[in-house]
TISE-916613 format. One line per field, with one value per residue: residue in one letter; z, x, y of N, C-alpha, C, CB in turn. Coordinates in steps of 0.1 Angstrom, whole numbers, padded with zeros to 4 digits, always signed. Atoms other than C-alpha are relative to their C-alpha. Glycine has a CB too. Layout:
N
resn = A; ...
n_pz = Z; ...
n_px = X; ...
n_py = Y; ...
ca_pz = Z; ...
ca_px = X; ...
ca_py = Y; ...
c_pz = Z; ...
c_px = X; ...
c_py = Y; ...
cb_pz = Z; ...
cb_px = X; ...
cb_py = Y; ...
This chain:
118
resn = M; R; E; L; P; E; R; I; S; F; L; E; V; Q; Q; I; L; R; H; S; S; G; A; L; V; I; G; S; I; E; P; H; Y; S; A; S; K; V; F; Q; C; L; I; T; S; P; R; V; F; G; F; F; H; E; A; S; E; A; S; I; I; L; H; D; C; D; A; S; D; F; Y; V; G; Y; H; P; S; H; S; E; K; E; T; L; A; K; L; E; D; K; I; E; R; F; H; G; S; K; A; A; L; E; S; Q; P; R; C; S; G; R; T; H; R; A; K; Q; R; Q
n_pz = -0014; -0006; -0015; -0007; -0015; -0010; -0009; -0014; -0007; -0005; -0013; +0002; +0005; -0012; -0008; +0007; -0001; -0014; -0004; +0009; -0004; +0008; +0012; +0012; +0007; +0013; +0007; +0015; +0004; +0002; -0013; -0004; -0006; -0015; -0005; -0011; -0011; -0009; -0013; -0007; -0005; -0010; -0012; -0005; +0002; -0009; +0009; +0014; +0011; +0011; +0012; +0010; +0005; -0011; +0000; -0003; -0013; -0010; -0005; -0009; -0012; -0008; -0006; -0010; -0011; -0005; +0003; +0013; -0002; +0010; +0012; +0011; +0010; +0014; +0008; +0013; +0001; -0006; +0009; -0005; -0009; -0013; -0006; -0005; -0012; -0012; -0003; -0007; -0014; -0008; -0002; -0010; -0013; -0004; -0005; -0012; -0012; -0004; -0013; -0011; -0001; -0006; -0015; -0007; +0000; +0011; -0001; +0013; +0005; -0005; -0013; +0001; +0004; -0011; -0010; +0005; -0001; -0014
n_px = +0000; +0013; -0001; +0012; -0004; +0009; +0004; +0000; +0010; -0005; -0006; -0013; -0010; -0004; -0009; -0013; -0007; -0004; -0011; -0011; -0010; +0004; +0008; -0005; +0012; -0005; +0011; -0001; -0007; +0010; +0003; +0014; +0001; -0001; -0003; +0010; -0005; -0008; +0008; +0000; -0014; -0003; +0007; -0004; -0014; -0009; -0006; +0004; -0009; +0008; -0006; +0010; -0001; +0000; +0012; +0011; +0006; -0007; -0012; +0005; +0005; -0012; -0006; +0009; +0000; -0014; -0004; -0007; -0014; -0004; +0007; -0007; +0009; -0004; +0004; -0007; -0012; -0011; -0007; +0000; -0012; +0004; +0011; -0006; -0009; +0009; +0005; -0010; -0002; +0012; +0000; -0010; +0004; +0011; -0006; -0008; +0008; +0007; -0005; +0006; +0015; +0003; -0003; +0011; +0012; +0009; +0010; +0004; -0010; +0001; -0005; -0014; -0007; +0001; -0010; -0013; -0002; -0002
n_py = +0002; -0001; -0001; +0003; -0002; +0005; -0011; +0002; -0009; -0013; +0002; +0007; -0010; -0008; +0009; +0001; -0013; -0002; +0008; -0003; -0011; -0012; +0002; -0007; -0005; -0006; -0006; -0002; -0012; -0009; -0007; +0001; +0013; +0000; +0013; +0001; +0009; -0008; -0001; +0012; +0002; -0010; +0003; +0013; +0003; -0008; -0010; +0001; -0004; -0004; -0005; -0004; -0014; -0010; -0008; +0009; -0001; +0009; -0007; -0010; +0007; +0004; -0012; -0005; +0010; +0001; +0014; -0001; +0003; +0010; -0003; -0006; -0006; +0000; -0012; +0001; -0009; +0007; +0010; +0014; +0002; -0007; +0008; +0012; -0002; -0002; +0013; +0008; -0006; +0003; +0014; +0003; -0005; +0009; +0013; -0003; -0003; +0012; +0006; -0008; +0002; +0013; +0000; -0007; +0007; -0003; -0010; -0006; -0009; -0014; +0001; +0003; -0012; -0009; +0005; -0003; -0015; -0004
ca_pz = +1742; +1763; +1800; +1823; +1857; +1887; +1907; +1944; +1968; +1980; +2015; +2004; +1985; +2017; +2036; +2010; +2010; +2048; +2050; +2021; +2024; +1999; +1968; +1932; +1914; +1877; +1858; +1823; +1804; +1799; +1824; +1824; +1836; +1873; +1889; +1910; +1930; +1946; +1972; +1982; +1985; +2005; +2030; +2034; +2022; +2045; +2015; +1979; +1949; +1922; +1886; +1865; +1848; +1870; +1861; +1870; +1899; +1915; +1917; +1934; +1958; +1968; +1974; +1994; +2015; +2022; +2005; +1976; +1991; +1965; +1936; +1902; +1879; +1842; +1819; +1782; +1788; +1809; +1790; +1792; +1809; +1836; +1842; +1844; +1869; +1891; +1889; +1898; +1928; +1941; +1936; +1956; +1984; +1984; +1986; +2011; +2034; +2035; +2064; +2085; +2077; +2086; +2121; +2129; +2138; +2110; +2105; +2077; +2054; +2067; +2103; +2093; +2076; +2106; +2129; +2106; +2107; +2146
ca_px = +0121; +0090; +0088; +0062; +0069; +0054; +0034; +0038; +0013; +0017; +0023; +0050; +0067; +0066; +0082; +0109; +0117; +0117; +0143; +0164; +0195; +0179; +0158; +0168; +0143; +0151; +0129; +0131; +0150; +0117; +0109; +0071; +0077; +0071; +0086; +0055; +0073; +0094; +0066; +0065; +0103; +0105; +0080; +0094; +0130; +0159; +0173; +0166; +0190; +0173; +0181; +0157; +0152; +0161; +0128; +0107; +0082; +0101; +0133; +0113; +0098; +0132; +0146; +0115; +0117; +0154; +0161; +0184; +0217; +0218; +0200; +0215; +0196; +0196; +0196; +0204; +0229; +0251; +0277; +0276; +0310; +0297; +0265; +0285; +0310; +0281; +0265; +0297; +0303; +0267; +0269; +0302; +0287; +0255; +0275; +0299; +0271; +0257; +0279; +0268; +0232; +0234; +0248; +0217; +0183; +0157; +0136; +0119; +0141; +0129; +0136; +0170; +0180; +0168; +0190; +0220; +0216; +0217
ca_py = +0280; +0276; +0286; +0271; +0287; +0271; +0296; +0300; +0316; +0352; +0340; +0316; +0345; +0366; +0337; +0333; +0370; +0372; +0345; +0358; +0380; +0404; +0408; +0417; +0439; +0447; +0470; +0485; +0511; +0528; +0556; +0549; +0513; +0507; +0476; +0467; +0440; +0467; +0472; +0436; +0435; +0467; +0454; +0419; +0416; +0428; +0448; +0455; +0456; +0476; +0484; +0504; +0538; +0568; +0585; +0554; +0554; +0525; +0547; +0575; +0549; +0535; +0570; +0581; +0549; +0555; +0521; +0532; +0519; +0491; +0509; +0517; +0540; +0536; +0567; +0568; +0596; +0573; +0553; +0515; +0516; +0540; +0519; +0487; +0502; +0514; +0479; +0462; +0486; +0480; +0443; +0441; +0462; +0441; +0409; +0424; +0435; +0400; +0388; +0418; +0412; +0375; +0384; +0405; +0392; +0390; +0420; +0440; +0460; +0493; +0483; +0469; +0502; +0522; +0501; +0507; +0545; +0545
c_pz = +0005; +0015; +0006; +0015; +0009; +0009; +0014; +0006; +0005; +0013; +0000; -0005; +0012; +0009; -0006; +0001; +0014; +0004; -0010; +0005; -0008; -0013; -0012; -0008; -0013; -0008; -0015; -0003; -0003; +0013; +0005; +0007; +0015; +0004; +0013; +0011; +0010; +0014; +0009; +0006; +0011; +0014; +0007; +0000; +0009; -0008; -0014; -0009; -0012; -0012; -0010; -0003; +0012; +0002; +0004; +0014; +0010; +0005; +0010; +0013; +0009; +0007; +0012; +0012; +0006; -0002; -0013; +0002; -0011; -0013; -0010; -0010; -0014; -0006; -0013; -0001; +0006; -0010; +0006; +0010; +0014; +0007; +0005; +0012; +0012; +0004; +0007; +0014; +0009; +0003; +0011; +0014; +0005; +0005; +0012; +0013; +0005; +0014; +0012; +0002; +0007; +0015; +0008; -0001; -0012; +0003; -0014; -0005; +0006; +0014; +0000; -0003; +0011; +0010; -0005; +0001; +0015; +0004
c_px = -0014; +0002; -0014; +0003; -0011; -0003; +0001; -0009; +0007; +0006; +0013; +0011; +0004; +0009; +0014; +0008; +0005; +0013; +0012; +0010; -0003; -0008; +0006; -0012; +0006; -0012; +0002; +0008; -0010; -0004; -0014; -0002; +0002; +0002; -0009; +0004; +0009; -0007; +0001; +0014; +0004; -0006; +0006; +0015; +0009; +0006; -0004; +0011; -0009; +0007; -0011; +0002; +0000; -0013; -0013; -0006; +0007; +0013; -0004; -0004; +0012; +0007; -0009; +0000; +0014; +0006; +0008; +0015; +0005; -0008; +0010; -0010; +0005; -0005; +0008; +0012; +0013; +0006; -0002; +0010; -0004; -0011; +0006; +0009; -0009; -0007; +0010; +0003; -0012; -0001; +0011; -0005; -0012; +0005; +0008; -0008; -0008; +0004; -0006; -0014; -0003; +0003; -0011; -0013; -0009; -0010; -0003; +0011; +0000; +0005; +0015; +0008; +0000; +0010; +0014; +0004; +0003; +0014
c_py = +0003; +0000; -0003; +0001; -0005; +0012; -0004; +0010; +0013; -0002; -0007; +0010; +0009; -0008; -0001; +0013; +0003; -0007; +0001; +0010; +0012; -0004; +0008; +0004; +0007; +0005; +0001; +0012; +0011; +0008; -0002; -0014; +0000; -0015; -0002; -0009; +0007; +0002; -0012; -0002; +0010; -0004; -0013; -0003; +0009; +0011; -0003; +0005; +0003; +0005; +0003; +0015; +0010; +0008; -0009; +0003; -0008; +0007; +0010; -0007; -0004; +0012; +0005; -0010; -0002; -0015; +0000; -0004; -0009; +0002; +0006; +0005; -0001; +0014; -0001; +0009; -0006; -0010; -0014; -0003; +0005; -0009; -0013; +0002; +0002; -0013; -0008; +0005; -0004; -0015; -0004; +0005; -0008; -0013; +0002; +0002; -0012; -0006; +0009; -0002; -0013; +0000; +0007; -0008; +0004; +0011; +0005; +0009; +0014; +0000; -0002; +0013; +0010; -0003; +0004; +0014; +0004; -0001
cb_pz = +0007; -0005; +0005; -0003; +0002; +0008; -0004; +0006; +0011; +0001; +0009; -0010; -0011; +0008; +0002; -0015; -0005; +0009; +0000; -0014; -0002; -0004; +0002; -0008; +0008; -0008; +0005; -0006; -0012; -0007; -0003; -0011; -0006; +0007; +0004; -0006; -0006; -0006; -0003; -0009; -0012; -0004; -0003; -0008; -0014; +0006; +0002; -0003; -0003; +0005; -0007; +0006; -0010; -0003; -0013; -0001; -0001; -0007; -0012; -0006; -0004; -0010; -0010; -0006; -0004; +0014; -0001; -0006; +0013; +0005; +0003; -0006; +0004; -0008; +0008; -0011; +0006; +0013; -0001; -0012; -0006; -0003; -0011; -0011; -0003; -0004; -0013; -0008; -0001; -0006; -0013; -0004; -0001; -0012; -0012; -0002; -0003; -0011; +0000; -0003; -0014; -0007; +0002; -0007; +0013; -0005; +0009; +0001; -0015; +0000; +0008; -0010; -0013; +0006; +0002; -0015; -0005; +0009
cb_px = +0010; -0010; +0005; -0005; +0002; +0006; -0014; +0015; -0007; -0012; -0010; -0002; -0007; -0013; -0006; -0002; -0009; -0012; -0004; -0006; +0014; +0013; -0014; +0009; -0009; +0008; -0003; -0014; +0010; -0013; +0002; -0009; +0010; -0012; +0015; -0013; +0007; +0004; -0015; -0004; +0010; -0005; -0015; -0007; +0005; +0010; +0016; -0013; +0011; -0010; +0010; -0015; -0010; +0011; -0003; +0004; -0015; +0004; +0006; -0012; -0008; +0011; +0002; -0014; -0005; +0001; -0012; -0001; +0002; -0002; -0011; +0010; -0003; -0007; +0003; -0009; -0003; -0004; +0015; +0001; +0012; -0005; -0011; +0008; +0008; -0011; -0005; +0014; +0001; -0013; +0003; +0013; -0005; -0010; +0009; +0009; -0009; +0001; +0015; +0003; -0006; +0008; +0013; -0002; -0008; -0007; +0005; -0013; -0002; -0015; -0007; +0003; -0007; -0014; -0001; +0001; -0012; -0009
cb_py = +0010; -0011; +0013; -0015; +0015; -0012; +0005; +0000; -0007; +0010; -0008; -0012; +0009; +0003; -0014; -0004; +0011; -0004; -0015; +0005; -0005; +0007; +0004; -0010; +0010; -0011; +0014; +0001; -0002; -0007; +0015; +0001; -0011; +0006; -0002; -0005; -0012; +0013; +0003; -0012; +0001; +0014; -0003; -0011; +0001; -0009; +0001; +0008; -0011; +0010; -0010; -0002; +0004; +0010; +0007; -0014; -0004; -0013; +0007; +0007; -0012; -0007; +0011; +0001; -0014; +0004; -0009; +0013; -0007; -0014; +0010; -0011; +0014; -0012; +0013; +0003; +0013; -0007; +0004; -0009; +0006; +0014; -0002; -0007; +0013; +0010; -0007; +0001; +0015; +0005; -0008; +0007; +0015; -0002; -0006; +0011; +0011; -0011; +0000; +0015; +0000; -0010; +0006; +0014; +0003; -0013; +0012; +0007; +0001; +0005; -0011; -0011; +0006; +0000; -0015; -0004; +0007; -0009
């Protein structure tokens, strides 16, 4: 298999994320890996679904930014069944909140989450 991805500009990525219903950020099972795209998604996307190691910097960032509503942390001590159950629950919540999100005006993820808490 050979992949030849077509690159799109940074501004076009921002536009796509801004008009999306959310972003999916998948990291690694390694704690030292940092999903660098999480910053771009937090700034531009209305919400972020994240899956990476609990000890990763990206996990800390999502929690510090109060953006962990749709985050599932990986840890080797968790059973596969437990991890899959958490993923299924968060996916259902992410999908179920899409209708509520679409009825609201477009805004950044941080602003959207602040409005939800009020």
